[in-house]
C-alpha positions as CSV (number, residue, x, y, z in Angstrom):
1,M,108.1,119.1,99.4
2,R,110.5,120.2,101.9
3,S,109.0,117.8,104.7
4,L,109.6,115.3,102.3
5,L,113.0,115.9,101.3
6,S,113.9,116.2,105.0
7,R,113.2,112.9,105.9
8,L,114.3,111.1,102.4
9,A,117.4,109.6,103.9
10,E,115.2,107.6,106.1
11,A,113.1,106.2,103.1
12,T,113.6,102.6,101.3
13,V,110.9,103.1,99.1
14,V,109.5,106.5,97.6
15,I,106.3,106.8,95.8
16,K,105.5,109.9,93.8
17,A,102.3,111.0,92.4
18,A,100.9,114.0,90.2
19,V,102.8,117.4,91.1
20,V,105.2,116.0,93.7
21,S,106.7,113.8,90.6
22,D,108.1,117.3,88.9
23,Y,111.5,117.0,90.7
24,R,114.5,114.7,90.6
25,V,115.5,112.9,93.8
26,A,118.6,114.5,94.3
27,Q,120.4,111.3,96.3
28,K,118.3,108.3,95.5
29,G,120.9,105.8,97.3
30,A,119.3,102.7,98.3
31,R,115.8,103.6,97.7
32,I,113.4,102.3,95.6
33,V,111.6,105.3,93.6
34,V,108.3,104.7,91.6
35,G,106.5,107.4,89.7
36,F,102.8,107.8,88.5
37,A,102.0,108.6,84.6
38,A,98.3,109.2,83.6
39,K,98.3,109.4,80.1
40,T,96.4,109.0,76.8
41,G,97.5,107.6,73.9
42,E,100.9,105.9,73.4
43,V,100.5,105.2,77.1
44,V,103.5,102.5,77.5
45,Q,105.6,104.7,75.2
46,R,105.3,107.9,77.2
47,A,105.2,106.2,80.5
48,H,108.8,104.8,79.5
49,H,109.7,108.0,78.4
50,K,109.2,109.4,81.8
51,L,110.5,106.4,83.7
52,M,113.8,107.2,82.0
53,A,113.6,111.1,82.2
54,K,113.1,110.8,85.9
55,Q,115.3,108.1,86.9
56,L,112.8,106.2,88.3
57,D,113.3,102.5,89.5
58,L,109.4,101.5,88.7
59,I,106.2,103.3,87.1
60,V,102.7,103.0,87.1
61,A,101.1,103.8,84.2
62,N,97.4,104.9,83.8
63,D,95.6,105.1,80.8
64,V,92.9,107.9,81.2
65,S,91.9,108.1,77.8
């Protein structure tokens, strides 16, 4: 994660997955931040909650049930 954070200022798009998504980007700036949500049951609602809670621009919701 340190490596990612050290190069964050250079990024235009940040795509996060799995455990990497368990932190919040401190300085988002003009970046587009994409998260992933592997969910079972109420996939759309749960993915939307994650989108809002992590202050993401986009989320990819995957129904793994």
